[in-house]
N, C-alpha and C positions, 0 to 999 in steps of 0.2 A: 758187233762189241761197236764200233762207230754210230750206226745209230742210234743205239740206246743211249749212249751216254750224251748225245747231241740231244735227244729229244728229253732228257733229264734234265740240262742244262736251262733248255730254254720252257721246261715248264718251272723252275725255279724261279728264274727270271720273271716271268708273267706272274706269280703268286707275288713278290713282291711287289712287283706292279700297282696290283689289285689292291693291295693293303693300302698303298703310297695314296690312292684316289680318293679324293674328297669332293664333296659336293659345290655344284659350279656356280659359283654365284650370281654370274649376268645373268643367265635365266633360271637361275633360283630352284637348280636340282629338276628342272624339269625336260630339258634339252631343247625346248622351244622358247623364241623373243617374239615382240610384237613387230612385225612387220615396219622396215625400215622404209622403206616406200612411200607406201600407204597411211603409216603410222596408226594400223591398227584400223582401219576405218572401214574398210575390205574394195570399195570403190576408190576411183581416183576423177579428175577429170581429166578430158581426153577431148582430141578434137581429127576431125576428118581432115585427111591431107588435101593442102588447098592447092591452086594452079596457079600460076605466075598471072593468068590474067584475071581471076578471080578475086584475088590479092588487091590487084589496082582498083578494080570494080569499089571494092568493098572500101577502099581508100579514097575513092572519089567522093561516096557517097555518106561516109562516116557523118559527114555532118546531121544529116539527116534520118540517119539509118535509127533503126530500133536498136537496141540492146540484143545479141545474139542468145539461144538461149542456151544453158550449160547441158554438157551432154557427158555422163557418166559412164565409165569403163570399169571393169573387173580389174583387179592391180594385176598385171602382170608378173611379179614377183613371188606373192601369195594364194595366187590365184584366188583370190577371194575368201580367205580364208583366218585372215586376219596376224596369223604366224607363221614362222620362219624356224627354219633349223637352229639352232645355235651353235655359231662355227668355233667358239672355245672348246665345247666338250663334243661336239659331230653329233648331236641328239641326245646323249648317252644319260647327263643328269650329270656325270664326275669326272672330274677334270685333275691333273697333278695341281697340287698347291701352287706351283708361282701360277699355272695358268689361269687356275681358282680365282686367285685376285687375296690366294691367302698370303700373309709372311709367312715366310718358314724361319724358324729359329734357327 
């Protein structure tokens, strides 16, 4: 008897929660947003680790040195997809009205 009443009460609570959910505005109900790290570019400027000795040599030769070639790396946050899961709705596209940016009446 106890199990069935608990299941009924949980089931009722879930149903009312699902009715209150609205489209998530930050991700426009898609569940994904543009990557905050690479800003949707998929790649970002990176550099190889530099030792203290080579850093001193670079500084000493900086007046006569040619500009370094830029190295692009895959974005570590989105893995070169340019999108991240929306943290507001956790990728579902639906959120509570307060969390979705909708003013409640």
